TORVODREN-229162 format. One record per residue (C-alpha): residue in one letter; x, y, z. Coordinates in steps of 0.05 Angstrom, whole numbers. Layout:
BEGIN
code:A | u:X | v:Y | w:Z .
...
end
This chain:
BEGIN
code:M | u:13 | v:1082 | w:-659 .
code:A | u:-13 | v:1012 | w:-652 .
code:L | u:-5 | v:965 | w:-712 .
code:L | u:-66 | v:933 | w:-742 .
code:F | u:-27 | v:882 | w:-782 .
code:E | u:43 | v:865 | w:-807 .
code:I | u:62 | v:827 | w:-870 .
code:H | u:128 | v:788 | w:-869 .
code:S | u:165 | v:764 | w:-930 .
code:L | u:100 | v:748 | w:-966 .
code:S | u:93 | v:720 | w:-1036 .
code:A | u:29 | v:704 | w:-1073 .
code:S | u:13 | v:673 | w:-1140 .
code:Y | u:-42 | v:648 | w:-1186 .
code:G | u:-18 | v:581 | w:-1208 .
code:T | u:53 | v:591 | w:-1234 .
code:N | u:43 | v:666 | w:-1243 .
code:V | u:77 | v:701 | w:-1184 .
code:V | u:41 | v:766 | w:-1169 .
code:L | u:72 | v:789 | w:-1103 .
code:E | u:142 | v:771 | w:-1082 .
code:D | u:177 | v:782 | w:-1015 .
code:V | u:129 | v:836 | w:-991 .
code:N | u:140 | v:868 | w:-923 .
code:F | u:88 | v:919 | w:-901 .
code:S | u:49 | v:943 | w:-840 .
code:V | u:-12 | v:986 | w:-827 .
code:G | u:-24 | v:1026 | w:-763 .
code:E | u:-90 | v:1047 | w:-733 .
code:N | u:-89 | v:1119 | w:-760 .
code:D | u:-58 | v:1106 | w:-828 .
code:F | u:-88 | v:1130 | w:-894 .
code:I | u:-46 | v:1096 | w:-948 .
code:G | u:-55 | v:1101 | w:-1023 .
code:V | u:-36 | v:1037 | w:-1059 .
code:I | u:-12 | v:1052 | w:-1130 .
code:G | u:21 | v:1013 | w:-1186 .
code:P | u:11 | v:987 | w:-1257 .
code:N | u:-47 | v:942 | w:-1278 .
code:G | u:-30 | v:871 | w:-1259 .
code:G | u:22 | v:894 | w:-1209 .
code:G | u:-12 | v:860 | w:-1150 .
code:K | u:-53 | v:916 | w:-1117 .
code:T | u:-119 | v:878 | w:-1114 .
code:T | u:-82 | v:814 | w:-1096 .
code:L | u:-54 | v:850 | w:-1035 .
code:L | u:-125 | v:867 | w:-1013 .
code:K | u:-147 | v:795 | w:-1023 .
code:I | u:-90 | v:771 | w:-979 .
code:I | u:-111 | v:820 | w:-924 .
code:L | u:-183 | v:798 | w:-930 .
code:G | u:-165 | v:724 | w:-926 .
code:L | u:-192 | v:711 | w:-996 .
code:L | u:-125 | v:687 | w:-1021 .
code:K | u:-71 | v:648 | w:-983 .
code:P | u:2 | v:667 | w:-993 .
code:V | u:50 | v:615 | w:-1021 .
code:S | u:102 | v:638 | w:-970 .
code:G | u:109 | v:688 | w:-914 .
code:N | u:52 | v:709 | w:-870 .
code:I | u:7 | v:765 | w:-845 .
code:V | u:-2 | v:777 | w:-771 .
code:F | u:-64 | v:814 | w:-747 .
code:N | u:-74 | v:847 | w:-679 .
code:A | u:-130 | v:821 | w:-635 .
code:D | u:-181 | v:870 | w:-664 .
code:L | u:-175 | v:842 | w:-734 .
code:L | u:-165 | v:768 | w:-721 .
code:D | u:-236 | v:747 | w:-738 .
code:G | u:-239 | v:790 | w:-801 .
code:K | u:-303 | v:824 | w:-777 .
code:S | u:-268 | v:890 | w:-763 .
code:I | u:-248 | v:900 | w:-836 .
code:G | u:-293 | v:940 | w:-883 .
code:Y | u:-286 | v:929 | w:-958 .
code:L | u:-308 | v:969 | w:-1017 .
code:P | u:-292 | v:929 | w:-1081 .
code:Q | u:-286 | v:955 | w:-1151 .
code:M | u:-354 | v:971 | w:-1180 .
code:S | u:-386 | v:974 | w:-1248 .
code:T | u:-456 | v:989 | w:-1274 .
code:G | u:-468 | v:914 | w:-1275 .
code:D | u:-466 | v:912 | w:-1200 .
code:I | u:-530 | v:952 | w:-1191 .
code:N | u:-582 | v:918 | w:-1233 .
code:Y | u:-622 | v:886 | w:-1177 .
code:P | u:-684 | v:910 | w:-1140 .
code:V | u:-658 | v:930 | w:-1072 .
code:T | u:-662 | v:996 | w:-1034 .
code:V | u:-608 | v:1040 | w:-1006 .
code:T | u:-626 | v:1017 | w:-936 .
code:D | u:-622 | v:944 | w:-957 .
code:I | u:-552 | v:953 | w:-985 .
code:V | u:-526 | v:989 | w:-923 .
code:L | u:-557 | v:937 | w:-876 .
code:S | u:-525 | v:880 | w:-915 .
code:G | u:-458 | v:903 | w:-888 .
code:L | u:-477 | v:874 | w:-820 .
code:M | u:-485 | v:803 | w:-847 .
code:I | u:-411 | v:787 | w:-838 .
code:R | u:-420 | v:800 | w:-763 .
code:K | u:-489 | v:770 | w:-752 .
code:G | u:-492 | v:715 | w:-804 .
code:I | u:-532 | v:715 | w:-869 .
code:L | u:-593 | v:682 | w:-837 .
code:S | u:-598 | v:729 | w:-777 .
code:G | u:-653 | v:780 | w:-776 .
code:M | u:-640 | v:854 | w:-769 .
code:T | u:-658 | v:885 | w:-702 .
code:S | u:-686 | v:954 | w:-688 .
code:A | u:-616 | v:974 | w:-666 .
code:D | u:-588 | v:951 | w:-733 .
code:K | u:-640 | v:991 | w:-771 .
code:K | u:-627 | v:1052 | w:-727 .
code:K | u:-552 | v:1046 | w:-743 .
code:A | u:-568 | v:1043 | w:-818 .
code:V | u:-609 | v:1107 | w:-812 .
code:M | u:-550 | v:1141 | w:-778 .
code:I | u:-500 | v:1118 | w:-831 .
code:I | u:-546 | v:1138 | w:-888 .
code:D | u:-555 | v:1207 | w:-857 .
code:E | u:-480 | v:1214 | w:-846 .
code:L | u:-469 | v:1201 | w:-920 .
code:G | u:-522 | v:1251 | w:-941 .
code:L | u:-570 | v:1199 | w:-970 .
code:T | u:-630 | v:1206 | w:-923 .
code:E | u:-678 | v:1228 | w:-978 .
code:M | u:-658 | v:1167 | w:-1019 .
code:A | u:-662 | v:1115 | w:-964 .
code:G | u:-723 | v:1080 | w:-995 .
code:S | u:-700 | v:1089 | w:-1067 .
code:N | u:-680 | v:1031 | w:-1112 .
code:I | u:-605 | v:1028 | w:-1120 .
code:N | u:-608 | v:1032 | w:-1196 .
code:E | u:-643 | v:1100 | w:-1191 .
code:L | u:-581 | v:1134 | w:-1163 .
code:S | u:-523 | v:1169 | w:-1196 .
code:G | u:-453 | v:1138 | w:-1195 .
code:G | u:-430 | v:1182 | w:-1137 .
code:Q | u:-492 | v:1167 | w:-1096 .
code:M | u:-485 | v:1092 | w:-1107 .
code:Q | u:-412 | v:1095 | w:-1086 .
code:R | u:-434 | v:1128 | w:-1021 .
code:V | u:-485 | v:1073 | w:-1010 .
code:F | u:-433 | v:1018 | w:-1018 .
code:L | u:-386 | v:1057 | w:-973 .
code:G | u:-442 | v:1057 | w:-922 .
code:R | u:-446 | v:981 | w:-927 .
code:A | u:-371 | v:977 | w:-915 .
code:I | u:-371 | v:1021 | w:-852 .
code:I | u:-437 | v:1003 | w:-817 .
code:G | u:-400 | v:951 | w:-775 .
code:D | u:-351 | v:1003 | w:-748 .
code:P | u:-289 | v:970 | w:-778 .
code:K | u:-219 | v:985 | w:-752 .
code:L | u:-192 | v:979 | w:-823 .
code:L | u:-226 | v:1001 | w:-888 .
code:L | u:-201 | v:973 | w:-955 .
code:L | u:-221 | v:1010 | w:-1019 .
code:D | u:-207 | v:982 | w:-1089 .
code:E | u:-208 | v:1038 | w:-1141 .
code:P | u:-265 | v:1078 | w:-1107 .
code:G | u:-258 | v:1136 | w:-1156 .
code:N | u:-276 | v:1093 | w:-1216 .
code:F | u:-351 | v:1101 | w:-1203 .
code:V | u:-354 | v:1171 | w:-1173 .
code:D | u:-379 | v:1227 | w:-1217 .
code:S | u:-345 | v:1295 | w:-1213 .
code:T | u:-404 | v:1324 | w:-1174 .
code:F | u:-391 | v:1277 | w:-1115 .
code:E | u:-316 | v:1266 | w:-1121 .
code:S | u:-293 | v:1321 | w:-1073 .
code:D | u:-347 | v:1304 | w:-1022 .
code:F | u:-330 | v:1229 | w:-1026 .
code:Y | u:-256 | v:1240 | w:-1010 .
code:E | u:-273 | v:1290 | w:-955 .
code:K | u:-318 | v:1236 | w:-924 .
code:L | u:-259 | v:1187 | w:-927 .
code:K | u:-217 | v:1239 | w:-891 .
code:E | u:-269 | v:1243 | w:-836 .
code:L | u:-273 | v:1167 | w:-831 .
code:N | u:-198 | v:1164 | w:-822 .
code:S | u:-207 | v:1195 | w:-753 .
code:R | u:-238 | v:1130 | w:-730 .
code:M | u:-208 | v:1077 | w:-777 .
code:A | u:-146 | v:1063 | w:-818 .
code:I | u:-156 | v:1065 | w:-893 .
code:L | u:-118 | v:1028 | w:-948 .
code:M | u:-141 | v:1054 | w:-1016 .
code:V | u:-121 | v:1025 | w:-1084 .
code:S | u:-122 | v:1077 | w:-1139 .
code:H | u:-92 | v:1093 | w:-1206 .
code:D | u:-105 | v:1168 | w:-1197 .
code:V | u:-43 | v:1191 | w:-1160 .
code:G | u:-57 | v:1264 | w:-1173 .
code:T | u:-126 | v:1263 | w:-1141 .
code:I | u:-113 | v:1220 | w:-1080 .
code:S | u:-47 | v:1254 | w:-1061 .
code:S | u:-84 | v:1311 | w:-1028 .
code:H | u:-124 | v:1264 | w:-984 .
code:I | u:-79 | v:1207 | w:-963 .
code:K | u:-20 | v:1208 | w:-914 .
code:S | u:28 | v:1161 | w:-950 .
code:F | u:38 | v:1115 | w:-1011 .
code:A | u:53 | v:1042 | w:-1023 .
code:C | u:78 | v:1027 | w:-1093 .
code:V | u:61 | v:956 | w:-1114 .
code:N | u:91 | v:923 | w:-1176 .
code:R | u:104 | v:851 | w:-1154 .
code:S | u:147 | v:879 | w:-1098 .
code:L | u:122 | v:934 | w:-1050 .
code:H | u:157 | v:999 | w:-1033 .
code:Y | u:128 | v:1043 | w:-978 .
code:H | u:134 | v:1119 | w:-986 .
code:D | u:122 | v:1155 | w:-920 .
code:S | u:94 | v:1219 | w:-950 .
code:R | u:35 | v:1242 | w:-992 .
code:A | u:82 | v:1276 | w:-1041 .
code:I | u:111 | v:1231 | w:-1095 .
code:T | u:149 | v:1248 | w:-1158 .
code:N | u:161 | v:1213 | w:-1225 .
code:E | u:232 | v:1198 | w:-1200 .
code:D | u:203 | v:1163 | w:-1139 .
code:L | u:157 | v:1122 | w:-1183 .
code:L | u:215 | v:1100 | w:-1227 .
code:A | u:258 | v:1083 | w:-1167 .
code:Y | u:202 | v:1041 | w:-1137 .
code:G | u:189 | v:1005 | w:-1203 .
code:C | u:119 | v:1035 | w:-1211 .
code:P | u:114 | v:1055 | w:-1284 .
code:I | u:48 | v:1094 | w:-1279 .
code:Q | u:28 | v:1161 | w:-1306 .
code:L | u:33 | v:1219 | w:-1256 .
code:V | u:-18 | v:1274 | w:-1270 .
code:T | u:-7 | v:1342 | w:-1237 .
code:H | u:-50 | v:1404 | w:-1230 .
code:G | u:-34 | v:1475 | w:-1252 .
code:D | u:-64 | v:1537 | w:-1284 .
code:I | u:-71 | v:1497 | w:-1349 .
code:P | u:-91 | v:1424 | w:-1342 .
code:H | u:-33 | v:1382 | w:-1366 .
code:T | u:0 | v:1314 | w:-1362 .
code:V | u:75 | v:1307 | w:-1360 .
code:L | u:100 | v:1247 | w:-1399 .
code:K | u:170 | v:1217 | w:-1399 .
code:Y | u:213 | v:1232 | w:-1460 .
code:H | u:214 | v:1181 | w:-1515 .
code:E | u:282 | v:1152 | w:-1531 .
end
């Protein structure tokens, strides 16, 4: 499996606050990796490093030729309801994903518009193509922004807490769509919901200042403690329940 990028002995900080320290990590072309860890542990910072939005204080990241210009990376950032209060349509949002390749002042061609129609149809949003974005449900909006991230046919898709804005009606379909996309792109997905994503991803990276890679979709509380990832692990059973560590 060809590598898309490798991170070597990388550290990152905001001022004097060290967020990532001595991180070594790589992503291959067919990977689907869940990135987990506590709030403030460095998960989003890791994505910023990959996107080139933040420079490391030491170490480096080496991309293969496909990712060198940054145009083959799709990105779905964290979302909130405040992100949708502007008068643009579903088609406008999806097409905006081509601006990184074409430049913000370039006009959209008929081929671009045809590609947007195809992506919108693939995501099951055809009937809403002309709708204003703020008329959609949370799950529908998340699909639209996913469309923006993938319209440029990226080799690598970065997702930052995509489940935060997906309603229960669309959650299963959304993750199934990610599984389909993984057949043509690698996916790195930050999430706090270990229980939900474990049935969709292929492996885990636990990030809490350092990074520990777990080459399996199955992860236990013992693994999380060993990797220094003090997060809550929710499991499924006949009766919904959460297992908490004993109080001392």
